[in-house]
C-alpha angles and dihedrals in degrees: 000000000000120000121201093272092051092051090050090049092048093056102033105025092236127101112212121220117260090235126047109257139164115278127193117231115195123203137171139205142153136264144161137224120242098174113040096181092050097038093234115165130184125213139143122296090228090056094061099029111128094359118150092195133021124192131180128211123206118186111250093009099101126230126018117280119227113230138197127215114243094185143316136222107206094183094069092021098244130145131183116206132174135209110247100206106073091189088072091061146141102056130190108268138194132227121240114230129186129276093194091080095046115117134191109272096031117134118265126194119194124199125187154107104281114182088349093301100136124218096012115169124199130180132215144124136267101269098187142355094195099084131108145166088251101089090095090069098233110142096234095048107089106111120138125250133190117228120215135179092212109121111272123181140166107302095034090095111120095018123128128259113208136197121229093276095054100259119138109247098168150354121242108243109163146348135215107274093212111037144044130255096020114119131152131214135192107242112247091233089063089049093049093052091054097045100083092060096040095048089054091051095253131127118248108245109244124179126223139168103192108244133124114211139195138184119278123256121281093266089067123047099189139055134046125267119215109233100171136017115197113230114250092011127132088255091055091048090050091056103254115161135194112271093027110144113219108213101165137025121190089346095307125116115251114226098167135007089253087072088064092044091053092053093047093047092053095043121106117241106263096024122125123242120198124214139187109211134187114214125216091258090059103253121123124229136179122236132185122202129188113224113236132196115274090226087082088070095055117108121201123232096220118146097038111145091212128085115216123208121190126196118195 
């Protein structure tokens, strides 16, 4: 008859070892160099997250180059890594442009390593500027994204998106899981603002409160309804409850939950944010929450039995 290993093999095509042992998991992504003499490379934070070893490939430059992580910013999904072997430098580098001047309909050129196919180039346009990471409703997630219809696939993450004159205007971060021609890039201006901290090996201070919001019911067109309050968060300490309706933040009327997200994103860590909230019973109360650093939400991946190797 089948034992547990045989059943696993029958369904998944892999027979696990009888004893727990270390297993190597290999991944790949894309990236680009911004400082050839220093060997500094940018990619996505999710590409290098939890990796035991990171290597970079440059066409025509021989063997892979082992890299170290200087720092990551998980909020905008950015990582700064550096080539360890200085004898392999300098490297070909790219110039950072500006995303402030980008307009819908502008050309976009995406380079990357989709599905392991190195140095793949795809062409499209900027489909929209009005996208962000904030659609989930979490208070700290309101960072802008550029949408492009250039082909983006698994492995493009961390690769550059250029304008028509060869300047980097964004970094590919994600794509629509169900659909074609829908990719998203971190604007280069967001990247540039985070670089000073990351290059010095420091986290970028990012504020959060710890609530997830949604739009109110159809009988009300304005406000933001609290759907979740994270335990032990500043919002919890301030007294927020599920089903609270936020009608004002810092004295300003709330029309959509993105109004709250915008205030939290721009707040300094340690600053106080005032709210006017309507409770389920109909009475209105005032709450004050102190913005905390998002790093408190990070959870380590220690104890994993798998080693992860990433090639960029």
